[in-house]
C-alpha positions as CSV (number, residue, x, y, z in Angstrom):
1,M,0.2,0.0,0.3
2,L,1.1,3.7,-1.2
3,D,1.5,6.0,2.1
4,H,-0.1,9.0,-0.5
5,L,-0.8,9.3,-3.8
6,I,-1.0,12.7,-5.9
7,R,-3.2,12.2,-9.1
8,S,-3.7,14.1,-12.3
9,A,-0.5,16.2,-11.5
10,T,1.4,18.0,-14.4
11,V,4.5,15.8,-13.7
12,V,7.5,18.7,-15.2
13,D,10.8,15.4,-13.5
14,G,13.6,17.6,-13.1
15,T,15.5,16.4,-16.0
16,G,14.1,18.9,-18.9
17,A,12.0,16.5,-20.3
18,P,8.3,17.9,-21.4
19,A,5.7,17.9,-18.7
20,R,3.6,14.7,-18.6
21,V,-0.1,14.4,-16.6
22,A,0.7,11.1,-14.5
23,D,-0.5,9.9,-10.6
24,V,2.5,10.1,-8.4
25,G,3.0,7.4,-5.5
26,I,5.0,8.0,-2.2
27,R,5.8,4.7,-0.1
28,D,8.6,4.7,2.6
29,G,10.1,8.1,1.9
30,R,10.6,7.4,-1.8
31,V,8.7,8.0,-4.9
32,A,7.3,4.8,-5.9
33,V,5.5,4.4,-8.9
34,I,4.6,7.0,-11.6
35,G,2.1,7.1,-14.3
36,R,-1.8,5.6,-14.4
37,V,-1.7,4.2,-10.2
38,D,-4.6,1.9,-9.2
39,E,-3.3,1.0,-5.4
40,A,-4.1,1.6,-2.6
41,S,-2.7,4.5,-0.3
42,H,-3.2,5.4,3.3
43,T,-4.1,9.0,1.6
44,S,-4.6,10.9,-1.6
45,E,-5.2,14.0,-3.4
46,D,-6.3,15.1,-6.5
47,A,-3.7,17.3,-7.9
48,S,-5.7,18.6,-11.5
49,G,-4.0,21.4,-13.1
50,L,-0.9,21.7,-10.5
51,V,2.3,21.2,-11.5
52,L,4.7,18.3,-9.6
53,A,8.0,18.7,-9.6
54,P,11.3,17.7,-7.6
55,G,12.2,19.8,-4.3
56,F,14.0,22.7,-5.5
57,V,17.8,22.2,-4.2
58,D,20.0,25.8,-2.9
59,P,23.2,25.6,-3.1
60,H,24.4,28.6,-1.4
61,T,23.0,29.6,2.4
62,H,23.7,30.0,5.9
63,Y,21.3,28.2,7.9
64,D,24.2,26.8,9.9
65,A,22.7,28.2,13.1
66,Q,19.0,28.7,12.8
67,L,18.1,25.0,11.6
68,F,18.3,25.1,15.5
69,W,15.5,27.4,16.3
70,D,13.6,27.3,13.5
71,P,13.8,23.5,11.7
72,Y,11.8,24.6,8.3
73,A,14.9,26.9,7.4
74,T,11.6,29.1,6.3
75,P,11.1,31.0,4.4
76,S,12.9,28.6,1.7
77,L,11.4,25.8,2.8
78,N,7.9,27.4,2.2
79,H,9.2,28.1,-1.3
80,G,9.9,24.6,-2.3
81,V,13.4,24.2,-1.7
82,T,13.7,20.9,-0.2
83,T,17.8,20.7,0.5
84,V,19.9,23.6,1.4
85,A,23.9,23.5,1.0
86,A,25.4,25.5,4.2
87,G,28.5,26.2,5.7
88,N,29.5,28.5,2.8
89,C,32.3,31.5,2.7
90,G,34.4,29.9,5.3
91,F,32.3,30.6,8.2
92,T,31.2,27.4,10.3
93,L,30.2,27.0,13.9
94,A,32.4,24.0,13.9
95,P,34.6,23.0,15.1
96,L,34.6,24.7,17.7
97,K,37.0,25.3,21.2
98,P,35.5,25.9,24.2
99,G,35.8,29.3,25.0
100,D,35.7,30.2,21.2
101,A,31.5,30.5,21.0
102,D,31.5,34.0,21.5
103,Y,34.1,35.3,19.0
104,T,31.9,33.0,16.3
105,R,29.1,34.5,17.4
106,R,30.0,38.0,16.9
107,M,32.0,37.0,13.9
108,M,28.9,35.8,12.1
109,S,26.6,38.6,13.5
110,K,29.2,40.5,11.6
111,V,30.2,39.1,8.2
112,E,26.9,37.5,7.6
113,G,24.4,39.8,9.1
114,M,22.6,37.6,12.1
115,S,21.5,38.9,14.7
116,L,23.5,38.2,17.9
117,V,21.0,37.4,20.6
118,A,19.3,35.1,18.0
119,L,22.7,33.3,17.7
120,E,23.5,33.3,21.8
121,E,19.9,32.2,22.6
122,G,18.7,29.8,19.6
123,A,22.0,28.0,19.6
124,P,22.7,25.0,22.2
125,W,26.7,26.0,21.4
126,S,27.2,22.2,22.5
127,W,29.9,21.0,20.2
128,Q,33.5,20.6,19.7
129,S,33.9,18.5,16.9
130,F,32.5,19.1,13.2
131,G,30.9,15.6,13.3
132,E,29.1,16.6,17.1
133,Y,27.8,19.6,14.9
134,L,26.3,17.6,12.8
135,D,25.2,15.1,15.6
136,A,23.4,18.3,16.9
137,L,20.9,18.5,14.2
138,E,20.4,15.2,13.1
139,G,16.7,14.1,13.3
140,R,15.2,17.7,14.4
141,I,15.3,19.3,11.1
142,A,12.8,19.4,8.2
143,V,15.2,20.5,5.6
144,N,17.4,18.2,3.9
145,A,20.9,20.1,4.8
146,G,24.8,19.5,3.7
147,F,27.3,21.5,5.8
148,M,31.2,22.4,4.2
149,V,33.7,22.8,6.6
150,G,34.6,26.6,6.9
151,H,38.2,27.4,6.8
152,C,37.9,30.8,9.1
153,A,36.7,27.6,12.0
154,L,39.9,25.4,11.2
155,R,42.3,28.1,11.8
156,R,40.8,29.5,14.8
157,Y,40.2,25.9,16.2
158,V,44.3,25.3,15.5
159,M,46.0,28.5,15.7
160,G,43.9,30.4,18.3
161,A,44.3,34.2,17.8
162,D,47.3,33.6,15.5
163,A,44.7,32.8,13.0
164,I,44.2,36.2,12.0
165,G,47.5,38.0,10.9
166,G,49.4,34.5,11.3
167,Q,50.6,31.7,9.7
168,P,50.8,27.8,10.4
169,S,54.2,26.4,11.3
170,D,54.0,22.8,9.7
171,E,53.0,21.3,12.8
172,Q,49.8,23.6,12.9
173,L,49.3,22.8,9.1
174,D,49.2,19.3,9.7
175,A,46.9,19.4,12.9
176,M,44.5,21.8,10.8
177,L,44.3,18.9,7.8
178,R,44.2,16.5,10.4
179,L,41.2,18.0,12.0
180,F,39.7,18.8,8.6
181,H,39.8,15.0,7.4
182,E,37.6,14.5,10.6
183,A,35.4,16.3,9.5
184,M,35.5,14.7,6.2
185,D,34.7,11.7,8.0
186,A,32.1,13.0,9.8
187,G,30.3,13.6,6.7
188,A,31.3,17.3,5.4
189,W,31.1,17.8,2.2
190,G,34.1,19.7,1.3
191,L,35.9,23.1,2.3
192,S,34.6,26.6,2.0
193,T,36.8,29.4,2.1
194,T,36.9,33.2,1.7
195,Q,39.9,35.5,0.4
196,S,37.2,38.7,0.2
197,T,38.2,42.1,1.1
198,T,34.8,42.7,2.5
199,H,34.8,40.0,5.5
200,S,35.5,41.3,8.4
201,D,34.9,40.0,11.9
202,G,33.1,41.1,14.9
203,D,36.7,43.1,16.1
204,G,36.6,44.5,12.5
205,K,39.7,42.6,11.5
206,P,40.1,40.5,8.1
207,V,38.7,37.1,9.1
208,A,41.2,34.4,9.6
209,S,41.0,32.8,6.4
210,R,42.2,36.1,4.5
211,H,45.1,35.4,5.8
212,A,46.3,32.5,4.0
213,L,48.6,32.0,1.5
214,P,48.2,29.7,-1.5
215,A,50.0,27.1,-0.7
216,E,47.8,26.4,2.5
217,L,44.8,26.4,0.6
218,V,46.2,23.9,-2.4
219,A,47.1,21.8,0.7
220,L,43.2,21.9,2.1
221,S,42.1,21.1,-1.1
222,K,44.3,18.1,-2.1
223,A,42.5,17.2,1.6
224,V,39.0,17.4,-0.2
225,G,40.4,14.9,-3.0
226,E,40.7,12.0,-0.8
227,H,36.5,11.6,0.1
228,E,34.2,10.8,-1.8
229,G,31.5,13.2,-2.8
230,T,33.5,16.3,-1.5
231,Q,33.7,20.0,-3.5
232,I,35.0,23.1,-2.9
233,E,33.5,26.7,-2.4
234,A,35.4,29.7,-2.2
235,I,35.2,33.8,-2.1
236,V,37.8,35.9,-3.4
237,A,37.5,39.7,-4.1
238,G,37.0,39.5,-7.8
239,C,33.7,37.7,-7.1
240,L,32.4,41.0,-6.6
241,D,33.4,42.2,-10.1
242,Q,36.2,40.8,-12.7
243,F,39.0,38.1,-10.9
244,S,42.6,38.9,-11.1
245,D,45.1,36.7,-12.9
246,A,46.1,35.5,-9.5
247,E,42.9,34.3,-8.4
248,I,42.0,32.6,-11.5
249,E,45.1,31.0,-11.3
250,L,44.6,30.2,-7.1
251,F,40.5,28.6,-8.3
252,V,42.1,26.6,-10.9
253,E,44.7,25.1,-8.5
254,M,42.6,24.6,-5.7
255,S,40.0,22.8,-8.3
256,A,42.8,20.7,-9.9
257,A,44.5,20.0,-7.0
258,A,41.6,18.5,-5.3
259,G,40.2,16.9,-8.8
260,R,36.6,18.8,-7.4
261,P,34.3,21.2,-8.9
262,L,34.5,24.7,-7.5
263,N,31.8,26.9,-7.0
264,W,31.9,30.6,-6.1
265,N,29.2,33.7,-6.0
266,V,27.8,35.5,-7.2
267,L,28.3,35.9,-10.9
268,T,26.5,39.7,-11.3
269,I,25.2,39.8,-14.6
270,D,24.7,43.8,-15.9
271,A,24.9,44.9,-19.7
272,T,26.6,48.0,-18.9
273,V,29.6,46.1,-17.9
274,P,29.7,43.6,-20.8
275,E,33.0,42.5,-19.7
276,R,32.5,41.3,-16.8
277,V,30.7,37.8,-17.8
278,P,33.6,36.7,-20.4
279,R,35.9,36.9,-17.5
280,Q,34.6,35.4,-14.8
281,L,34.0,32.2,-17.0
282,F,37.5,32.8,-18.6
283,A,38.4,31.0,-14.7
284,S,35.9,27.8,-15.6
285,E,37.6,27.8,-19.3
286,Q,41.4,27.7,-17.4
287,A,39.6,25.1,-14.9
288,R,38.9,22.6,-17.8
289,K,42.6,22.6,-19.4
290,A,44.2,21.9,-15.7
291,G,42.0,19.1,-15.5
292,G,39.4,21.2,-12.4
293,R,35.8,22.6,-12.9
294,I,34.8,26.0,-11.6
295,V,30.9,26.7,-11.6
296,A,29.6,30.2,-10.9
297,L,26.7,30.9,-8.9
298,T,24.2,33.3,-10.3
299,M,20.5,34.9,-9.4
300,P,17.7,34.4,-11.5
301,I,16.0,37.5,-10.1
302,L,16.7,41.1,-8.6
303,T,16.9,40.4,-4.8
304,P,15.6,43.6,-3.2
305,M,17.8,44.8,-0.1
306,N,16.7,47.1,2.5
307,M,19.9,49.4,3.6
308,S,20.6,52.3,5.7
309,L,23.1,54.4,7.4
310,G,22.7,53.8,10.9
311,T,23.2,50.0,10.5
312,F,25.9,47.8,9.2
313,C,25.1,47.0,5.4
314,A,26.4,46.6,2.0
315,L,27.2,50.5,1.8
316,N,29.9,49.9,4.7
317,L,31.6,47.5,2.1
318,I,31.8,50.4,-0.5
319,P,35.7,51.4,-0.5
320,G,36.3,54.1,2.2
321,W,33.1,54.2,3.2
322,G,33.6,51.6,6.6
323,P,35.0,54.4,8.9
324,I,33.0,56.7,8.4
325,L,29.5,54.7,8.9
326,G,31.2,53.3,12.1
327,L,31.4,56.4,13.8
328,P,28.9,56.9,16.9
329,V,25.9,57.9,15.1
330,P,26.3,62.0,16.1
331,E,30.0,62.2,14.8
332,R,28.7,59.9,11.7
333,I,25.8,63.0,11.1
334,E,28.3,65.4,11.3
335,K,30.5,63.9,8.8
336,L,27.8,62.8,6.2
337,R,26.5,66.7,6.1
338,A,30.5,67.5,5.5
339,P,29.7,68.6,1.5
340,D,33.5,67.8,1.3
341,V,33.4,64.2,3.0
342,R,30.3,63.8,0.5
343,A,32.4,64.4,-2.1
344,G,34.7,61.9,-1.4
345,M,32.2,59.4,-0.8
346,L,30.7,59.6,-3.8
347,E,33.8,59.5,-5.8
348,R,34.8,56.5,-4.1
349,A,31.7,54.5,-4.3
350,Q,31.9,55.3,-8.3
351,S,35.6,54.1,-9.0
352,K,36.7,51.0,-10.7
353,E,37.9,49.6,-6.9
354,A,34.1,49.3,-6.0
355,G,33.2,47.0,-8.0
356,V,29.9,45.7,-8.1
357,F,29.1,48.3,-5.4
358,R,29.0,50.7,-7.7
359,R,25.3,49.9,-8.8
360,L,24.7,51.3,-5.4
361,A,26.1,54.4,-6.1
362,N,22.8,55.9,-7.8
363,F,21.7,57.1,-5.3
364,G,18.5,59.5,-7.2
365,R,16.7,56.2,-7.7
366,Y,16.9,55.1,-4.1
367,V,13.0,54.7,-2.5
368,I,12.6,56.1,1.2
369,G,11.6,52.8,3.3
370,D,10.1,53.8,6.4
371,T,10.9,56.7,8.6
372,Y,10.6,57.7,12.4
373,S,10.4,61.4,12.2
374,E,7.9,64.0,11.7
375,A,10.3,66.1,9.4
376,N,10.3,63.0,7.0
377,R,6.4,62.3,7.4
378,G,4.9,61.4,3.9
379,L,8.1,60.5,2.2
380,S,8.0,57.0,2.3
381,G,7.5,55.2,-0.9
382,R,9.1,58.2,-2.3
383,V,12.1,58.3,-4.6
384,V,14.7,60.7,-3.5
385,R,15.4,62.1,-6.9
386,D,12.4,64.0,-7.2
387,I,12.3,64.8,-3.2
388,A,16.0,66.4,-4.2
389,E,14.1,68.3,-7.0
390,E,11.6,69.6,-4.7
391,R,14.3,70.9,-2.2
392,G,17.0,71.9,-4.5
393,Q,19.6,69.3,-3.5
394,D,21.7,66.8,-5.0
395,P,20.5,63.1,-4.5
396,F,23.1,62.1,-2.0
397,H,22.8,65.5,-0.1
398,C,19.1,65.0,0.0
399,L,19.6,61.4,0.7
400,V,22.0,62.1,3.8
401,E,19.6,64.8,5.0
402,I,16.4,63.0,5.4
403,C,18.4,60.0,7.6
404,A,20.0,62.6,9.8
405,A,16.2,63.7,10.2
406,D,15.5,59.9,11.6
407,E,18.9,59.7,13.5
408,L,20.2,57.2,10.9
409,R,17.6,54.9,11.1
410,T,15.7,55.6,8.0
411,V,15.5,52.5,5.7
412,L,16.3,52.7,2.0
413,W,16.0,51.0,-1.0
414,P,18.0,50.5,-3.7
415,M,16.2,50.2,-7.4
416,P,18.5,48.2,-9.2
417,T,20.4,49.6,-12.4
418,D,20.6,46.2,-14.5
419,N,16.7,45.7,-14.5
420,D,16.9,46.4,-18.0
421,P,15.7,44.1,-21.4
422,A,19.8,44.1,-22.3
423,S,20.7,42.8,-18.5
424,W,17.9,39.9,-18.5
425,A,18.8,39.2,-22.5
426,L,22.4,38.5,-21.0
427,R,21.0,36.5,-18.1
428,A,19.1,34.1,-20.4
429,E,21.8,33.7,-22.3
430,T,24.3,33.1,-19.7
431,W,22.3,30.4,-17.5
432,Q,22.8,28.2,-20.5
433,H,26.9,28.1,-19.9
434,E,27.9,24.5,-18.4
435,D,29.3,26.3,-15.7
436,V,26.9,28.8,-14.6
437,L,24.4,27.7,-11.8
438,L,21.2,29.3,-10.5
439,G,21.7,29.9,-7.0
440,G,23.5,31.7,-4.2
441,S,20.4,32.8,-2.0
442,D,22.5,33.5,0.9
443,A,19.3,32.3,2.5
444,G,20.0,32.6,6.5
445,A,22.2,35.3,6.6
446,H,21.4,39.0,6.0
447,L,18.0,38.2,7.7
448,D,17.0,42.1,8.2
449,R,18.7,43.6,4.8
450,M,17.6,40.7,2.1
451,C,15.5,38.0,1.7
452,G,17.2,35.8,-0.8
453,A,15.2,32.5,-0.4
454,P,12.4,33.4,-2.8
455,Y,13.8,33.2,-5.8
456,T,12.7,29.7,-6.7
457,T,8.7,30.9,-7.0
458,R,9.4,34.4,-8.5
459,F,11.7,32.7,-11.1
460,L,9.3,30.1,-12.4
461,G,6.6,32.5,-12.0
462,D,8.4,34.6,-13.9
463,C,9.2,32.1,-16.6
464,L,5.4,31.5,-16.7
465,R,3.9,34.2,-16.5
466,G,6.5,37.3,-17.3
467,R,9.6,37.7,-19.3
468,K,9.1,33.9,-19.7
469,L,13.3,33.8,-20.7
470,A,13.1,29.9,-19.7
471,T,10.3,27.1,-20.1
472,L,8.9,25.6,-17.1
473,E,10.9,22.3,-18.0
474,Q,14.0,23.8,-18.6
475,A,13.6,26.6,-14.7
476,V,13.0,23.7,-12.9
477,K,15.6,21.3,-14.4
478,M,18.3,24.5,-13.3
479,L,16.5,24.5,-9.9
480,T,16.3,20.8,-9.1
481,D,18.5,18.6,-11.3
482,D,21.4,21.0,-12.2
483,P,22.7,21.7,-8.5
484,A,22.0,18.1,-7.5
485,R,24.3,17.0,-10.0
486,L,26.7,19.4,-9.0
487,F,26.9,18.1,-5.3
488,G,26.5,14.9,-6.3
489,L,23.6,13.9,-4.3
490,R,22.4,10.0,-4.2
491,E,18.7,10.1,-6.0
492,R,17.5,13.2,-5.2
493,G,16.9,16.2,-8.3
494,Q,14.4,14.4,-10.1
495,V,10.7,12.8,-9.4
496,R,11.9,9.0,-10.6
497,E,10.7,5.8,-9.2
498,G,13.6,4.7,-6.6
499,F,14.2,8.5,-6.0
500,H,13.8,10.2,-2.2
501,A,9.9,11.5,-2.6
502,D,11.7,15.4,-2.2
503,L,8.6,17.1,-4.0
504,V,6.7,20.3,-4.8
505,L,3.1,20.6,-5.8
506,F,2.3,24.2,-7.1
507,D,-0.5,26.2,-8.9
508,P,1.5,27.5,-12.2
509,E,-1.5,30.3,-12.0
510,R,-0.2,31.6,-8.9
511,I,3.2,30.5,-8.3
512,G,5.1,33.3,-6.9
513,A,6.5,35.0,-3.9
514,G,5.1,38.1,-1.7
515,T,6.5,41.2,-1.0
516,A,9.4,41.1,1.8
517,T,8.1,42.3,5.1
518,L,9.9,42.7,8.5
519,V,8.5,40.2,11.1
520,H,10.3,40.0,14.6
521,D,10.3,36.3,15.2
522,L,14.0,35.5,16.0
523,P,15.0,34.5,19.8
524,G,15.1,37.8,21.7
525,D,11.9,39.3,19.0
526,S,14.9,40.1,16.6
527,P,14.0,41.1,13.4
528,R,14.3,39.5,9.7
529,L,12.7,39.9,6.3
530,D,9.9,37.1,5.1
531,S,8.2,36.3,2.2
532,K,5.3,34.3,1.7
533,A,5.1,31.9,-0.6
534,L,2.1,31.9,-3.3
535,G,0.8,28.9,-5.4
536,V,2.4,26.3,-3.3
537,R,-0.1,23.6,-2.5
538,A,2.3,21.5,-0.6
539,V,5.9,20.2,0.3
540,W,7.3,16.5,0.5
541,V,10.8,16.0,2.2
542,N,11.8,12.4,2.0
543,G,7.9,11.6,1.9
544,V,6.8,13.5,4.4
545,E,4.3,16.5,4.2
546,A,6.2,19.4,5.9
547,I,4.2,22.2,4.3
548,R,0.5,22.6,3.1
549,D,-0.7,26.1,1.9
550,D,2.0,27.8,3.3
551,T,2.0,26.4,7.1
552,V,4.2,23.7,8.1
553,S,2.9,20.3,9.2
554,G,5.0,19.9,12.1
555,A,7.0,17.1,11.2
556,V,10.6,17.0,10.8
557,P,11.7,14.5,8.1
558,G,14.9,16.2,6.9
559,K,18.0,14.7,7.2
560,V,21.5,15.6,7.3
561,L,23.3,15.2,4.4
562,R,26.6,13.4,5.0
563,S,29.1,13.0,2.2
564,G,30.0,10.0,0.5
565,R,26.7,8.1,2.1
566,D,24.5,10.8,0.4
567,T,26.7,12.1,-2.4
568,R,28.8,10.9,-4.5
569,T,32.2,11.9,-6.3
570,V,31.8,14.5,-9.2
571,S,33.9,14.4,-11.9
572,T,35.8,17.4,-13.2
573,R,36.4,15.8,-16.5
């Protein structure tokens, strides 16, 4: 007898094959039968007119902490995501030495925009080894989750405070490698690391992995290749705009040394910078020649981000802006009101060194969000350029004065400059490249600034009723089988007999995502942006219903996916 039968669904199986109407039966956590099914079942439903697809796989998240207080990884699961890859960018909660939890929490709060209170109150911090961390999640999560080992955690565990600014001795490098092998034996998916200039710890210092020399990175990469079903995720400064020759050489050497794919994020596609995509994908061409593989993650939607001159956000990462925006609020306002300071900030924001952050420098296109003073009454929802014209000010001066009236609490919404037909055409072309993968949501991070988790439903809605840059079958494949194959997931990513029953049932006429809104549902009443799923009827994880009509079921059927057992080695050839 079947556990559940989904009748008359339009099955889009993840392979790219044409959709077909069929019944799908679930038994013991797997897809038992597809076709015309007469077998009895404990429960059943009519899915006429609805699409049944594999559960979506998000290749880049930071749910490492949130899963402890939110086993549903919301809102990702609501939007059909049944498998998440976490432990990215070199930042993980393990391995962890006693006494280092505070440092790790403050680092994660600063570099990944997680609530410090939520980190302190929402996770048990009861582990030391990476295996103990995985065990702490086993049996209590509603999504499938795989975790990379963060290079920063490895360095901190072995080198202590010397991880910032220091180089490991031969003995310390050996200890780091032993620790890394232990984590891989416990089921870690591979190595994640960062050398990005935007990544600083809670003390404002460059995070530990930024101090690693190429020899250390290559040694760890070789260790990755000694384990089954593993890979590398890495970030360098050039990910934000265009790689340097040295960065390409490093990525190629790491992937070739491991004999494993290396993925990075995020490839920003903008028709006004036509040289960026060829330059970034040149790294993939070079890797293939050397026996490696480099995969770029890119988002198929434009993720709105709210910003503020009062709290840490992407504006702080513009060259030269960090020291000014890090001042106490009264001094910050004084500096921002100085014409020469503003002129210097604008010059830096528009310089080549600003990379993709140049996109944030068109302050006339910003929309004013929430305001907090009588002086700003009526400005919410208005475009800065229009207000500036009324006041006879340049846009940046106008924006500063608005924020100053709110003691810098004003919420700002930058409008993207790459929302033009040429950029969308370039995206559609780039998605077809063999070394480009959709993803990079950062879900679980930057919680009160952005909400990338709904990219799956928003993309599908756009393909079905919007720009229609991909067919439904192509879009589903890009969200399911393609990332599953990159990670070597065993028997996931397709609606196929014998595969794990990770499934999403949705209405093609309604599939989409609601507007991101600020909610206070984290531990300590901390805020985050949330977005309701539209048109998602149900989501199953390992054959168990986890979501029905955007409401969680109470079940926790997810698995901690461990390398080797749940993943197979993906060839770089």
